[in-house]
ZANU-870647 format. One line per field, with one value per residue (C-alpha): residue number from 1; residue in one letter; z, x, y. Coordinates in steps of 0.05 Angstrom, whole numbers, plus 5000, padded with zeros to 4 digits. Each point is the difference from the previous one (the first is absolute). Layout:
N
num [NUM_...]
residu [a_...]
z [Z_...]
x [X_...]
y [Y_...]
This chain:
333
num [1_2_3_4_5_6_7_8_9_10_11_12_13_14_15_16_17_18_19_20_21_22_23_24_25_26_27_28_29_30_31_32_33_34_35_36_37_38_39_40_41_42_43_44_45_46_47_48_49_50_51_52_53_54_55_56_57_58_59_60_61_62_63_64_65_66_67_68_69_70_71_72_73_74_75_76_77_78_79_80_81_82_83_84_85_86_87_88_89_90_91_92_93_94_95_96_97_98_99_100_101_102_103_104_105_106_107_108_109_110_111_112_113_114_115_116_117_118_119_120_121_122_123_124_125_126_127_128_129_130_131_132_133_134_135_136_137_138_139_140_141_142_143_144_145_146_147_148_149_150_151_152_153_154_155_156_157_158_159_160_161_162_163_164_165_166_167_168_169_170_171_172_173_174_175_176_177_178_179_180_181_182_183_184_185_186_187_188_189_190_191_192_193_194_195_196_197_198_199_200_201_202_203_204_205_206_207_208_209_210_211_212_213_214_215_216_217_218_219_220_221_222_223_224_225_226_227_228_229_230_231_232_233_234_235_236_237_238_239_240_241_242_243_244_245_246_247_248_249_250_251_252_253_254_255_256_257_258_259_260_261_262_263_264_265_266_267_268_269_270_271_272_273_274_275_276_277_278_279_280_281_282_283_284_285_286_287_288_289_290_291_292_293_294_295_296_297_298_299_300_301_302_303_304_305_306_307_308_309_310_311_312_313_314_315_316_317_318_319_320_321_322_323_324_325_326_327_328_329_330_331_332_333]
residu [x_x_x_x_x_x_x_x_x_x_x_x_x_x_x_x_x_x_x_x_x_x_x_x_x_x_x_x_x_x_x_x_x_x_x_x_x_x_x_x_x_x_x_x_x_x_x_x_x_x_x_x_x_x_x_x_x_x_x_x_x_x_x_x_x_x_x_x_x_x_x_x_x_x_x_x_x_x_x_x_x_x_x_x_x_x_x_x_x_x_x_x_x_x_x_x_x_x_x_x_x_x_x_x_x_x_x_x_x_x_x_x_x_x_x_x_x_x_x_x_x_x_x_x_x_x_x_x_x_x_x_x_x_x_x_x_x_x_x_x_x_x_x_x_x_x_x_x_x_x_x_x_x_x_x_x_x_x_x_x_x_x_x_x_x_x_x_x_x_x_x_x_x_x_x_x_x_x_x_x_x_x_x_x_x_x_x_x_x_x_x_x_x_x_x_x_x_x_x_x_x_x_x_x_x_x_x_x_x_x_x_x_x_x_x_x_x_x_x_x_x_x_x_x_x_x_x_x_x_x_x_x_x_x_x_x_x_x_x_x_x_x_x_x_x_x_x_x_x_x_x_x_x_x_x_x_x_x_x_x_x_x_x_x_x_x_x_x_x_x_x_x_x_x_x_x_x_x_x_x_x_x_x_x_x_x_x_x_x_x_x_x_x_x_x_x_x_x_x_x_x_x_x_x_x_x_x_x_x_x_x_x_x_x_x_x_x_x_x_x_x_x_x_x_x_x_x_x_x_x_x_x_x]
z [9078_4955_5009_4967_5041_4958_5024_4960_5063_4994_5074_5063_5038_5035_4937_4981_5070_4993_4936_5032_5063_4959_4956_5060_5037_4938_4991_5072_4986_4945_4938_4945_4993_4951_4998_4937_5008_4977_4992_5044_5045_5074_4994_4969_4950_4971_4935_4979_4955_4978_5026_4965_5014_5001_4924_4994_4941_5001_5072_4987_4941_5040_5059_4953_4971_5071_5019_4937_5010_5075_5039_5052_5036_5022_4980_5054_4988_5055_4967_4961_4941_4991_4994_4926_4984_5038_4973_4929_5010_5026_4947_4963_5042_5027_5071_5035_5047_5007_5069_5016_5068_5006_5056_4986_5018_4935_4947_4946_4930_4957_4946_4950_5020_5070_4971_5005_5076_5039_5069_5038_5071_5044_5071_5024_4988_4976_4946_4980_4989_4951_4956_4993_4933_4970_5014_5022_4990_5067_5056_5073_5058_5026_5046_5002_5057_5049_5027_5072_5023_4982_5047_5074_5039_5048_5030_5042_5052_4974_4991_5029_4960_4963_4932_4942_4937_4926_4954_4924_4942_5021_4954_5006_4989_5058_5048_5030_5003_5040_5049_5011_5012_5049_5037_5011_5043_5037_5039_5026_5026_4928_4946_4926_4965_4924_4970_4925_4939_4950_4949_5030_4986_5039_5057_5007_5000_5053_5043_4995_5021_5060_5022_5075_5011_5027_4932_4978_4929_5008_4926_4987_5061_5009_5025_5066_5014_4981_5041_5060_4995_4990_5048_4950_4925_4961_4928_4982_4925_4957_4957_5013_4952_5054_5057_5014_5056_5038_4998_5022_5059_5019_4998_5043_5056_4981_5008_4940_4976_4927_4955_4980_4925_4950_5025_5075_4998_4981_5052_5063_5036_5038_5075_4990_4963_5001_4997_4935_4986_4941_4948_5002_5072_5045_5060_4996_4990_5062_5042_4979_5016_5070_5010_4986_5040_5061_5005_5013_5003_4931_4972_5028_4973_4931_4990_5021_4954_4944_5004_4998_4940_4962_5016_4980_4937_4974_5012_4937_5017_4999_4942_4946_5000_4983_4938_4981_5009_4954_4948_5006_4992_4937_4973_5009_4952]
x [5765_4939_4957_4936_4958_4952_4938_4938_4959_4925_4985_5036_5031_5064_5042_4974_5011_5071_5010_4970_5042_5063_4986_4988_5062_5045_4976_5016_5070_5007_4985_4953_4948_4942_4947_4971_4934_4928_4963_4943_5046_5013_5070_4979_5057_5041_5000_4936_5005_4949_5035_4953_5039_5071_5003_4975_5042_4965_5019_5071_5007_4972_5045_5059_4987_4998_5066_5032_4975_5012_5063_4988_5056_4956_4932_4973_4941_4963_4945_5015_4956_5039_5068_4999_4968_5054_5057_4976_4992_5071_5032_5052_4989_5069_5013_4938_5007_4943_4983_4945_4973_4973_4948_4973_5027_4990_5055_5001_4994_5061_4993_5051_4982_5027_5070_4985_4990_5059_4977_4949_4978_4966_4972_5022_5055_4949_4973_5071_5014_4943_5036_5063_4978_4998_5075_4989_5061_4984_4952_4990_4953_4970_4941_4933_4991_4957_5006_5016_4986_4927_4992_4995_5035_4944_5004_4939_4975_4964_4925_4955_4991_5067_4987_5038_4996_5007_5002_4998_4973_4954_5022_5017_5075_5001_4987_4934_4975_5062_4987_4929_5025_5052_4945_4963_5058_5011_4936_4954_5059_5013_4961_5016_4990_5003_5004_5000_4962_5000_4959_4930_4995_5064_4983_4931_5033_5049_4943_4964_5064_5007_4928_4996_5070_5017_5018_4984_5001_5000_5017_5044_5033_5052_5068_4998_4931_5022_5064_4962_4954_5051_5050_5036_5005_4996_5026_4988_5010_5020_5039_5017_5040_5017_4952_4993_4952_5058_5038_4938_4989_5074_5001_4937_5022_4955_5033_4992_4999_5014_5012_5073_4992_5017_5005_4993_5066_5035_4962_4994_5055_4965_4997_5030_4947_4943_4987_5003_4962_4993_4945_4936_5013_4943_5029_5067_4961_4959_5061_5037_4939_4996_5074_4995_4936_5026_5068_4999_5076_5006_4948_5036_5067_4974_4960_5059_5048_4949_4992_5076_5003_4949_5035_5068_4983_4931_4986_4987_5055_5051_4973_4986_5072_5021_4956_5031_5069_4979_4978_5067_5040_4961_5010_5075_5006]
y [2371_5006_4939_4975_4952_4957_4964_4981_4986_5007_5007_5018_4943_4981_5003_5068_5027_4974_5042_5062_4995_4986_5060_5046_4978_5005_5071_5015_4975_5051_4959_5022_4946_4994_4946_4967_4964_4996_5065_4974_4960_5010_5030_5068_4992_5057_4961_4965_4939_4947_4937_4952_4936_4971_5003_5071_5026_5068_5014_4976_5048_5059_4985_4992_5069_5029_4966_5028_5071_5005_4982_4945_4965_4942_4971_4953_4953_4964_4959_4937_5018_5064_4966_4986_5067_5039_4957_5009_5075_5006_4956_5040_5063_5019_5024_4975_4940_4951_4971_4951_4979_4929_4993_4930_4931_4963_5005_5053_4971_5012_5054_5026_5071_4989_5007_5074_4997_5028_4977_4959_5013_4949_5010_4931_4949_4949_5047_5018_4926_4995_5052_4958_4968_5070_5009_5072_5045_5032_4979_5013_4986_5065_4987_5034_5049_5036_5070_4981_5072_4990_4940_5011_4945_4980_4930_4987_4951_4938_5002_4947_4957_5008_5031_4969_5042_4988_5060_5005_4961_4943_4945_4925_5011_5049_4942_5022_4928_4982_5057_4975_4929_5027_5036_4934_4976_5066_4999_5055_5042_5022_5037_5009_5067_4993_5070_5014_4980_4943_4962_4995_4925_4985_5048_4967_4931_5023_5027_4933_4964_5047_4992_4991_5027_5069_5030_5071_5028_5076_5013_5061_5030_5055_4978_5038_4971_4930_5001_5026_4939_4944_4970_4955_5008_4935_4995_4926_5008_4941_5048_5073_5043_5051_5016_5075_4984_4968_5066_5038_4955_5000_5076_5004_4952_4941_4932_4955_4928_4988_4941_4990_5012_5054_5071_4986_4962_5065_5041_4958_4963_4945_5015_5069_5040_4950_4926_4960_4935_4954_5015_4959_4978_5024_4963_5038_5065_4988_4981_5064_5043_4969_5009_5075_5009_4964_5034_5075_5004_4968_5048_5060_4978_4981_5064_5045_4963_5001_5075_5009_4954_5042_5065_4972_4960_5016_5074_5039_5050_4944_4958_5052_5026_4929_5003_5067_4968_4943_5051_5036_4936_4984_5070_4996_4941]
């Protein structure tokens, strides 16, 4: 198939890495894939377009001309502000199928142009449910992924004190305050490592809240360095669209505790691949951390099963062919 990936991203992040990895793997599978994006954007696009906003008529016209002149089987957009631009560009253009991926939890606003969309992809069941009001003619859950071959499975002995790690955006909805509260009840046998960046005002407030507790804020860290430091990964988010860090920890042999909300419910079976607790419940979070830290047999079983889960259901070599199959099913109609 000849496929056009579209993303108006201004900077490189998780979504943009997703597009780049999808493009690379589809090419490995024998498809011809081009990328449309901003000229100065992070994707180094084959086709440069302005992408001013979601009502950018100029970009829609230019993209429409490209779709008419070149033969694409599928055009696939990944950013919400690009949906209307891509749908408008493809309106009335025969042959090309329009596919959108929805990565966010809140519902998509209805739009008349979405009648041109042939299929919607969602990485979790919860996100797929938010698409129901659109009455999509075709939709499917296809998860995000990791390249399991790039993660060494290296379970390690516990540090003293036990290091509990949080990794990613430092933000209130990620549950960092709950992790600090959980640490208060855990005692001196535990330490919290909060890696990542966030709004300075919130990070400063979190540091004040953690004053006197064994909490470290190392800022940006590489994944191998981080996973070597931590004994348990905590993901105490109040809401979580997916949770790539869960897959990364599972692939690396790091036992995890996550809140039972959003994406983690599709990734982790409680007691099999990690432990799940209720959001905004520091007491449950602390109890689950102690349970993992105090039971070596449980940690060994969970980490082994988690690695198997990633290899079976979330490895890029298994997931991307499912997206190609979705394209093919749309193209057949």
